[in-house]
MARRO-984853 format. One record per residue (C-alpha): x, y, z. Coordinates in steps of 0.5 Angstrom, whole numbers, plus 2048, in hexadecimal, padded with zeros to 3 digits. Example, Ala and Ser with C-alpha at 12.3 -4.5 7.8 and 13.67 -1.06 7.14 Angstrom:
2
<node <819 7F7 810>>,
<node <81B 7FE 80E>>,
***
This chain:
493
<node <801 812 80A>>,
<node <7FC 817 809>>,
<node <7FA 81E 808>>,
<node <7F9 81F 80F>>,
<node <7FA 818 80E>>,
<node <7FB 811 810>>,
<node <7FE 80B 80C>>,
<node <7FD 804 80C>>,
<node <802 7FF 80E>>,
<node <804 7FF 807>>,
<node <804 7FC 801>>,
<node <805 7FA 7FB>>,
<node <7FE 7F1 7EE>>,
<node <7FD 7EE 7EA>>,
<node <7FA 7EA 7E5>>,
<node <7FD 7E3 7E5>>,
<node <7F8 7DD 7E4>>,
<node <7FC 7D9 7E8>>,
<node <801 7DD 7EC>>,
<node <800 7E3 7F1>>,
<node <804 7E9 7F1>>,
<node <807 7ED 7F6>>,
<node <805 7F4 7F9>>,
<node <80A 7F8 7FD>>,
<node <806 7FB 803>>,
<node <800 7F9 806>>,
<node <7FA 7FD 807>>,
<node <7FC 804 804>>,
<node <802 808 804>>,
<node <803 80F 807>>,
<node <7FF 815 804>>,
<node <802 81C 803>>,
<node <800 820 809>>,
<node <7FE 827 807>>,
<node <7FF 82A 80E>>,
<node <804 830 80E>>,
<node <804 836 812>>,
<node <7FD 837 810>>,
<node <7FA 832 814>>,
<node <7FB 837 81A>>,
<node <7F5 83B 81B>>,
<node <7F4 842 819>>,
<node <7F5 847 81F>>,
<node <7EE 849 81F>>,
<node <7EA 846 824>>,
<node <7E4 846 81F>>,
<node <7E7 841 81A>>,
<node <7E3 83A 81A>>,
<node <7E9 836 81C>>,
<node <7EB 83B 822>>,
<node <7E4 83C 824>>,
<node <7E4 834 825>>,
<node <7EA 834 82A>>,
<node <7E8 83B 82D>>,
<node <7E7 839 834>>,
<node <7ED 834 834>>,
<node <7F1 835 83B>>,
<node <7F8 837 839>>,
<node <7FA 832 83F>>,
<node <7F7 82C 83C>>,
<node <7FC 827 83B>>,
<node <7FC 823 834>>,
<node <7FD 81C 834>>,
<node <800 817 82E>>,
<node <7FC 811 82C>>,
<node <7FF 80B 82F>>,
<node <805 808 82A>>,
<node <806 80E 826>>,
<node <80D 80F 824>>,
<node <811 815 820>>,
<node <815 812 81A>>,
<node <818 819 818>>,
<node <818 81C 811>>,
<node <815 819 80B>>,
<node <81C 819 806>>,
<node <81B 81A 7FF>>,
<node <814 81D 7FF>>,
<node <811 820 7F9>>,
<node <80E 826 7FD>>,
<node <810 82D 7FD>>,
<node <810 82D 805>>,
<node <813 827 809>>,
<node <80F 822 80B>>,
<node <810 81D 812>>,
<node <80E 816 814>>,
<node <80A 814 81A>>,
<node <809 80D 81B>>,
<node <802 80A 81F>>,
<node <802 804 823>>,
<node <7FD 801 81E>>,
<node <803 801 819>>,
<node <800 807 815>>,
<node <804 80D 813>>,
<node <802 814 813>>,
<node <806 819 80E>>,
<node <805 820 811>>,
<node <808 827 811>>,
<node <80E 82A 815>>,
<node <80A 82E 819>>,
<node <805 828 81B>>,
<node <80C 824 81C>>,
<node <80F 829 821>>,
<node <808 829 825>>,
<node <808 822 826>>,
<node <810 822 828>>,
<node <80E 826 82E>>,
<node <808 822 830>>,
<node <80A 81E 836>>,
<node <804 81D 83A>>,
<node <807 823 83F>>,
<node <808 829 83B>>,
<node <801 82D 83B>>,
<node <7FF 831 835>>,
<node <803 838 837>>,
<node <809 834 838>>,
<node <809 830 831>>,
<node <807 837 82E>>,
<node <80D 83A 830>>,
<node <812 835 82E>>,
<node <80E 834 827>>,
<node <80F 83C 826>>,
<node <816 83C 828>>,
<node <817 836 823>>,
<node <813 839 81D>>,
<node <815 840 81E>>,
<node <80E 843 81F>>,
<node <809 844 824>>,
<node <804 83E 825>>,
<node <7FF 83F 82A>>,
<node <7FD 839 82F>>,
<node <7F6 83A 82B>>,
<node <7FA 838 825>>,
<node <7FD 832 828>>,
<node <7F6 830 82B>>,
<node <7F3 831 824>>,
<node <7F9 82C 821>>,
<node <7F8 827 826>>,
<node <7F1 827 826>>,
<node <7EF 828 81F>>,
<node <7F5 825 81B>>,
<node <7F9 820 820>>,
<node <7F3 81D 823>>,
<node <7F0 81C 81C>>,
<node <7F6 818 81A>>,
<node <7F6 813 820>>,
<node <7FD 817 823>>,
<node <7FB 81B 829>>,
<node <7F5 81D 82D>>,
<node <7F3 823 831>>,
<node <7ED 822 835>>,
<node <7EB 81B 833>>,
<node <7EE 815 831>>,
<node <7F0 812 82A>>,
<node <7EB 80D 828>>,
<node <7EA 80A 821>>,
<node <7F0 80D 81E>>,
<node <7EF 80E 816>>,
<node <7F2 809 812>>,
<node <7F4 809 80B>>,
<node <7EF 805 807>>,
<node <7F0 806 7FF>>,
<node <7EC 802 7FA>>,
<node <7F1 7FF 7F6>>,
<node <7F4 7FC 7FC>>,
<node <7F5 7F4 7FE>>,
<node <7EE 7F1 800>>,
<node <7ED 7EA 804>>,
<node <7F4 7EA 806>>,
<node <7F8 7E6 80B>>,
<node <7FF 7E5 80E>>,
<node <803 7DF 80B>>,
<node <809 7E1 80F>>,
<node <809 7E5 816>>,
<node <80E 7EB 817>>,
<node <811 7E7 81C>>,
<node <813 7E2 817>>,
<node <814 7E7 811>>,
<node <819 7EB 815>>,
<node <81F 7E6 817>>,
<node <81E 7E3 810>>,
<node <81F 7EA 80D>>,
<node <825 7EB 811>>,
<node <828 7E5 80E>>,
<node <827 7E7 807>>,
<node <829 7EE 808>>,
<node <830 7ED 806>>,
<node <82E 7EB 7FF>>,
<node <82D 7F3 7FE>>,
<node <834 7F4 7FE>>,
<node <836 7F8 7F8>>,
<node <83B 7F4 7F5>>,
<node <836 7EE 7F6>>,
<node <830 7F2 7F2>>,
<node <835 7F3 7EC>>,
<node <837 7EC 7EC>>,
<node <830 7E9 7EC>>,
<node <82D 7EE 7E7>>,
<node <833 7ED 7E2>>,
<node <832 7E5 7E3>>,
<node <82B 7E6 7E2>>,
<node <82C 7E9 7DB>>,
<node <831 7E4 7D9>>,
<node <82D 7DE 7DB>>,
<node <827 7E2 7D7>>,
<node <82B 7E3 7D1>>,
<node <82E 7DB 7D1>>,
<node <827 7D9 7D2>>,
<node <824 7DC 7CC>>,
<node <82A 7DB 7C8>>,
<node <82A 7D3 7C9>>,
<node <823 7D2 7C6>>,
<node <820 7CF 7CC>>,
<node <81A 7D3 7CE>>,
<node <816 7D1 7C8>>,
<node <817 7C9 7CA>>,
<node <816 7CB 7D1>>,
<node <80F 7CE 7D0>>,
<node <80C 7C8 7CB>>,
<node <80F 7C3 7D1>>,
<node <80C 7C7 7D7>>,
<node <805 7C8 7D4>>,
<node <800 7C2 7D6>>,
<node <805 7BE 7DA>>,
<node <801 7BE 7E1>>,
<node <808 7BD 7E4>>,
<node <80C 7C3 7E1>>,
<node <806 7C8 7E2>>,
<node <805 7C6 7E9>>,
<node <80D 7C7 7EA>>,
<node <80C 7CE 7E6>>,
<node <807 7D0 7EB>>,
<node <80B 7CF 7F1>>,
<node <811 7D2 7EE>>,
<node <80C 7D9 7EC>>,
<node <809 7D9 7F3>>,
<node <810 7D7 7F7>>,
<node <813 7DD 7F3>>,
<node <80E 7E2 7F5>>,
<node <80F 7E0 7FC>>,
<node <816 7E1 7FB>>,
<node <815 7E8 7F8>>,
<node <811 7EA 7FE>>,
<node <817 7E8 802>>,
<node <81B 7ED 7FE>>,
<node <817 7F3 800>>,
<node <818 7F1 807>>,
<node <81F 7F0 807>>,
<node <820 7F6 803>>,
<node <81C 7FA 808>>,
<node <821 7F7 80E>>,
<node <827 7F8 80A>>,
<node <825 800 80A>>,
<node <824 800 811>>,
<node <81C 7FF 811>>,
<node <818 7F9 815>>,
<node <814 7F5 810>>,
<node <80D 7F2 812>>,
<node <809 7EC 810>>,
<node <809 7E9 809>>,
<node <802 7E7 807>>,
<node <7FD 7E6 801>>,
<node <7F7 7E9 7FF>>,
<node <7F3 7EB 7F9>>,
<node <7F4 7F1 7F5>>,
<node <7EF 7F4 7F1>>,
<node <7ED 7EC 7EE>>,
<node <7F4 7E9 7EE>>,
<node <7F8 7E6 7F4>>,
<node <7FD 7EA 7F7>>,
<node <803 7E9 7FC>>,
<node <805 7EF 800>>,
<node <80A 7F1 805>>,
<node <809 7F6 80A>>,
<node <80F 7FA 80A>>,
<node <80C 801 80C>>,
<node <812 802 810>>,
<node <816 803 80A>>,
<node <812 80A 80A>>,
<node <817 80C 80F>>,
<node <81D 80B 80B>>,
<node <820 810 806>>,
<node <81E 810 7FE>>,
<node <824 80B 7FD>>,
<node <822 806 802>>,
<node <81A 806 800>>,
<node <81C 805 7F9>>,
<node <821 7FF 7FB>>,
<node <81A 7FC 7FF>>,
<node <816 7FD 7F8>>,
<node <81B 7FA 7F4>>,
<node <81D 7F4 7F9>>,
<node <818 7F0 7F6>>,
<node <81A 7F0 7EF>>,
<node <821 7EF 7F1>>,
<node <81F 7E9 7F5>>,
<node <81C 7E7 7EE>>,
<node <822 7E7 7EB>>,
<node <826 7E3 7F0>>,
<node <820 7DE 7EF>>,
<node <821 7DE 7E8>>,
<node <828 7DD 7E8>>,
<node <828 7D7 7ED>>,
<node <822 7D4 7E8>>,
<node <826 7D5 7E2>>,
<node <82C 7D1 7E5>>,
<node <827 7CC 7E7>>,
<node <825 7CB 7E0>>,
<node <82C 7CB 7DD>>,
<node <82D 7C5 7E2>>,
<node <826 7C1 7E1>>,
<node <823 7C4 7DA>>,
<node <81C 7C3 7DE>>,
<node <818 7C7 7D9>>,
<node <814 7CB 7DE>>,
<node <81A 7CF 7E1>>,
<node <81B 7D2 7DA>>,
<node <813 7D4 7DA>>,
<node <814 7D7 7E1>>,
<node <819 7DB 7DF>>,
<node <815 7DE 7D9>>,
<node <80F 7DF 7DD>>,
<node <813 7E2 7E3>>,
<node <816 7E7 7DF>>,
<node <80F 7E9 7DC>>,
<node <80D 7EA 7E4>>,
<node <812 7EE 7E5>>,
<node <810 7F3 7DF>>,
<node <809 7F3 7E2>>,
<node <80B 7F5 7E9>>,
<node <80F 7FB 7E6>>,
<node <808 7FE 7E3>>,
<node <806 804 7E8>>,
<node <7FF 803 7E6>>,
<node <7FC 800 7ED>>,
<node <800 7FE 7F3>>,
<node <805 7FA 7F1>>,
<node <80D 7FB 7F1>>,
<node <80D 800 7EC>>,
<node <808 804 7EF>>,
<node <80C 805 7F5>>,
<node <812 806 7F1>>,
<node <80F 80C 7EE>>,
<node <80D 80F 7F4>>,
<node <813 80E 7F8>>,
<node <817 811 7F2>>,
<node <812 817 7F2>>,
<node <812 818 7F9>>,
<node <80A 817 7FA>>,
<node <808 811 7FE>>,
<node <801 810 7FC>>,
<node <800 812 7F5>>,
<node <7F9 80F 7F5>>,
<node <7F7 814 7FA>>,
<node <7F8 81A 7F5>>,
<node <7F4 817 7EF>>,
<node <7ED 819 7F2>>,
<node <7EF 820 7F3>>,
<node <7F3 821 7ED>>,
<node <7ED 81E 7E9>>,
<node <7E8 823 7EC>>,
<node <7ED 828 7EB>>,
<node <7ED 827 7E4>>,
<node <7E5 826 7E3>>,
<node <7E5 82D 7E7>>,
<node <7E1 82A 7ED>>,
<node <7E7 82A 7F2>>,
<node <7E4 82B 7F9>>,
<node <7E6 831 7FE>>,
<node <7ED 82F 801>>,
<node <7EE 829 7FD>>,
<node <7F5 829 7FB>>,
<node <7F7 826 7F4>>,
<node <7FE 826 7F4>>,
<node <7FF 82D 7F6>>,
<node <804 82C 7FB>>,
<node <809 828 7F7>>,
<node <80F 82A 7F3>>,
<node <80D 82D 7EC>>,
<node <811 827 7E9>>,
<node <80E 822 7ED>>,
<node <807 824 7EC>>,
<node <808 824 7E5>>,
<node <80A 81D 7E5>>,
<node <804 81B 7EA>>,
<node <7FF 81E 7E5>>,
<node <802 81A 7DF>>,
<node <802 814 7E3>>,
<node <7FA 815 7E5>>,
<node <7F9 817 7DE>>,
<node <7FB 810 7DC>>,
<node <7F9 80C 7E2>>,
<node <7F1 80F 7E2>>,
<node <7EF 80D 7DB>>,
<node <7F3 806 7DB>>,
<node <7F0 804 7E2>>,
<node <7E9 806 7E0>>,
<node <7E9 803 7D9>>,
<node <7EC 7FC 7DC>>,
<node <7E7 7FC 7E1>>,
<node <7E1 7FE 7DC>>,
<node <7E4 7F8 7D8>>,
<node <7E4 7F3 7DD>>,
<node <7DD 7F5 7DF>>,
<node <7DA 7F5 7D8>>,
<node <7DE 7EE 7D7>>,
<node <7DC 7EB 7DE>>,
<node <7D6 7E7 7DB>>,
<node <7DA 7E3 7D6>>,
<node <7E0 7E2 7DB>>,
<node <7DB 7DF 7DF>>,
<node <7D8 7DA 7DA>>,
<node <7DF 7D8 7D8>>,
<node <7E1 7D7 7DF>>,
<node <7DB 7D3 7E1>>,
<node <7DD 7CF 7DA>>,
<node <7E4 7CE 7DC>>,
<node <7E2 7CC 7E3>>,
<node <7DE 7C7 7E1>>,
<node <7E4 7C4 7DD>>,
<node <7E9 7C5 7E2>>,
<node <7E4 7C1 7E7>>,
<node <7E3 7BB 7E2>>,
<node <7EA 7BB 7E1>>,
<node <7EC 7BB 7E8>>,
<node <7E7 7B5 7EA>>,
<node <7EA 7B1 7E4>>,
<node <7F1 7B2 7E6>>,
<node <7F0 7B0 7ED>>,
<node <7EB 7AA 7EB>>,
<node <7F1 7A8 7E6>>,
<node <7F6 7A9 7EB>>,
<node <7F9 7AF 7E8>>,
<node <7FA 7B3 7EE>>,
<node <7FE 7B8 7EB>>,
<node <7F9 7B9 7E6>>,
<node <7F4 7BA 7EB>>,
<node <7F7 7BF 7EF>>,
<node <7F9 7C3 7E9>>,
<node <7F1 7C3 7E8>>,
<node <7F0 7C5 7EF>>,
<node <7F5 7CB 7EF>>,
<node <7F2 7CD 7E8>>,
<node <7EB 7CE 7EB>>,
<node <7EE 7D1 7F1>>,
<node <7F2 7D6 7EC>>,
<node <7EB 7D7 7E8>>,
<node <7E7 7D9 7EE>>,
<node <7EC 7DE 7F1>>,
<node <7EA 7E4 7EC>>,
<node <7E3 7E3 7EE>>,
<node <7E4 7E3 7F5>>,
<node <7E9 7E9 7F4>>,
<node <7E3 7EC 7F0>>,
<node <7DE 7EB 7F5>>,
<node <7E2 7EE 7FA>>,
<node <7E4 7F4 7F6>>,
<node <7DC 7F6 7F4>>,
<node <7DB 7F5 7FC>>,
<node <7E0 7FA 7FE>>,
<node <7DE 7FF 7F8>>,
<node <7D7 7FF 7FA>>,
<node <7D9 800 801>>,
<node <7DD 806 7FF>>,
<node <7D7 809 7FB>>,
<node <7D2 808 800>>,
<node <7D7 80B 805>>,
<node <7D8 811 800>>,
<node <7D0 811 7FF>>,
<node <7CE 811 807>>,
<node <7D3 817 808>>,
<node <7D1 81B 802>>,
<node <7C9 81A 804>>,
<node <7C8 819 80B>>,
<node <7C2 816 80D>>,
<node <7BD 81A 810>>,
<node <7BB 818 817>>,
<node <7B4 81A 81A>>,
<node <7B4 81E 820>>,
<node <7B0 818 824>>,
<node <7B6 813 822>>,
<node <7BC 818 824>>,
<node <7C0 816 82A>>,
<node <7BD 81B 830>>,
<node <7C2 820 832>>,
<node <7C2 821 83A>>,
<node <7C5 827 83E>>,
<node <7C9 825 844>>,
<node <7C2 824 848>>,
<node <7C0 81F 844>>,
<node <7BA 823 841>>,
<node <7B9 822 839>>,
<node <7BB 828 835>>,
<node <7BA 826 82E>>,
***
C-alpha cells in the first residue's frame, strides 16, 4: 500500500548455502497513505492544485478502473487516522484515507461530480465542492490507478522495492494453492496448535537428552546419500512452510495466491502470495505471518517421529537446521517472516517505505511534503524509529562487507567449482551416481549467489539511473524537440 500508494502482491531470506528460504508476499506490501482531509484542494482557486482542475466540468462522470474493489478498513493500523484498503485488478493494493475511500465508494460510472460531492459532504459532515472531488479523482485516485475523470488509467504505478525478490518464477499457481490451503487450514484449530507446539518441545528435549545429535552430524557429513537426503528434507520443509502461510490465510478468510521461488538479495528464496491477508484483522494477518513457522513445527514433529523409528542420522541433523532456519526467519531486518510480523504488530504495512524519509529527516534533508512517520501514533512512531536506527546501519555494513569481500568470494567459488566439477566427473565415471549428483547440486548452489548478486547489482543500477535521470533531466535541443501544432496543423513550437 502506499503513501498515496500501491502494494505488491505481497511477500515475505536467507543465507543458506543449500536451502532456499521463504518469503511471505511477492512484490511489496502496502505503504501507508498519508491521504487525509488535507488531500482536498483549498477553496481558493489560486492554489496550484485547484488551478489544475479549475475548468473541470461539474457534470463530468468519473469512472473506476476495471477490476477495482473496495476492501474496507485496514484493521489494527498504527496511524492516528483510520486507513482503508482498495484492491486493483493487477493484484496491487492501495492504502488510502477515509476521505479518498468515501469518494471511491460513490464512483459508480453514473454519478457526476456534483452528485458525488453532495454524498461525500453528507458523509464527511463538511462541505466539499465538485471542484474538490474533481481534484481528488484527477490528482489522487488517477495517480493510484483507482479511478479516472477525463482519461483512462494506463500504466498504473506498481510497488517496486529494492529489497524484493528478483528473477522469481511460479512453482504452484493459485488454482493449485487454494484447494491445498483449504485442505490444510483445519490444522490451525487452536487445540491442534497447542498440541503441535507442546509435542515439538517434548521432541526437542528428548532428542537433546538422548545424545544422538553429535553422532548424527559426524555420520551425515561426507556421505553423499545422507547429504542428498538432508537437502531433500530442507527443500521440502521450506515448501511446506510456504503452504503454511497459504493455509493460514485461507483459515482467516483470505484467498492465497501462487507459491514461487526467486532471489532475495543474493540468496534463493521461496515465497507465497498472500497479499489478500491485508483484508484480515490483525490476528488474521499475524496468523498468516506465523503460519509458515507453525508448519515447520509440524514437519519437525513428523521427522522426529521418523527418526526414532529409523535412527537415520540426517533426520536428526535436519531438526537442528530447521530450528536455525526458524530463528533466522524471525529476524525483521529484511523481508522475512519477522519483518511482516513486526509490521502487523505495529500496524504499519510497509516499514521499508519509512526508511528513506526518516533518514532524510535525521540528516536534515527532508523534502517538502514528505512524511517521516508524522501520521503514526506516538508509540508506533517510536518503535519504527528504533527499527530504522537498527536496520539502516546493519544493512549498510552487510552490503559494504559483501562488496569488499567479493573478490575473495569469487576466487573461492571458482576453486570450489573446479573441485566439484572434477568430483562429479570422477563420480559419474566410476558409477557413483549419487556422488556425481551431489557434486552437480553443490555447483548449482555455489552459482546461485552470483546470479542473485548480478541481478541485485543490475536492479540497483537501474534504480540509481532512474533517480539520476529524474534529478538531472537531459536538455533537448529545440530542433530535436517534438513539434507542437495547433488545431489547424500549423507548427507553433
